[in-house]
C-alpha positions in Angstrom: -72.2 -62.7 1.3 -69.3 -61.6 3.4 -69.8 -59.9 6.7 -69.1 -56.2 7.0 -67.5 -56.1 10.4 -67.0 -52.3 10.4 -70.7 -51.6 9.9 -71.6 -54.3 12.4 -69.4 -52.7 15.0 -70.8 -49.2 14.3 -74.4 -50.3 14.4 -74.4 -52.8 17.2 -71.1 -53.9 18.9 -69.9 -50.3 19.3 -72.9 -49.0 21.1 -72.5 -47.9 24.8 -74.9 -50.6 26.0 -72.9 -53.4 24.2 -69.6 -52.0 25.5 -70.9 -52.2 29.1 -72.2 -55.7 28.5 -68.8 -56.7 27.1 -67.1 -55.3 30.2 -69.4 -57.3 32.4 -68.6 -60.5 30.5 -64.9 -59.8 30.7 -65.2 -59.2 34.5 -67.0 -62.5 34.9 -64.3 -64.3 33.0 -61.5 -62.7 35.2 -63.4 -63.6 38.4 -63.7 -67.3 37.3 -60.0 -67.3 36.4 -59.2 -66.0 39.9 -61.2 -68.8 41.4 -59.4 -71.4 39.2 -62.6 -72.6 37.5 -61.3 -71.7 34.0 -58.0 -70.8 32.5 -56.8 -69.4 29.2 -56.9 -71.9 26.4 -58.9 -74.5 28.2 -61.8 -74.4 25.7 -64.4 -73.3 28.3 -66.7 -70.3 28.3 -68.0 -68.5 31.4 -71.8 -68.8 31.0 -74.4 -66.6 32.6 -77.4 -68.8 33.6 -79.5 -65.7 33.2 -78.0 -63.7 30.3 -76.8 -60.1 31.0 -79.2 -58.8 28.3 -82.1 -60.4 30.1 -81.2 -58.8 33.5 -78.6 -61.4 34.8 -75.6 -60.3 36.7 -72.1 -61.5 37.6 -73.1 -63.0 41.0 -71.7 -66.4 41.9 -75.1 -68.0 41.5 -75.4 -66.9 37.9 -72.0 -68.0 36.6 -70.8 -71.4 35.4 -68.1 -72.8 33.3 -69.3 -74.8 30.2 -67.6 -76.1 27.1 -67.4 -73.4 24.4 -69.3 -75.8 22.0 -72.2 -76.0 24.3 -72.3 -72.3 25.2 -72.3 -71.2 21.5 -74.8 -73.7 20.1 -78.2 -72.2 20.9 -80.2 -70.5 18.2 -79.6 -66.8 17.5 -81.6 -64.2 15.8 -80.5 -61.8 13.0 -78.8 -59.4 15.5 -76.8 -62.3 17.0 -79.0 -62.2 20.2 -80.6 -65.3 21.7 -84.0 -66.3 20.5 
C-alpha cells in the first residue's frame, strides 16, 4: 500500500509539536556543522543520546555524530516513533 504523505503530514508531521521538534533537530545539525563534526553529504546524522521526544535537548552532552545507517536502524512503532 502506498503512503499518503499529505494525510501523514496533516495528522502528525504538521502538528505544532512536531514542527518545534524538527526545528530543534535542524538547530542541532547546524551547531554540529559549525563545530566541524559533520558536513553536508558526509553520510552522518546528528544523534540525540536522549531523544527530543523523551525530554532530551541540544546540549553538547546530548549530541553525537553517527553513521546514518546506525541512527535509522532501531525499531519504530506505527507512528514512526521509537519503541
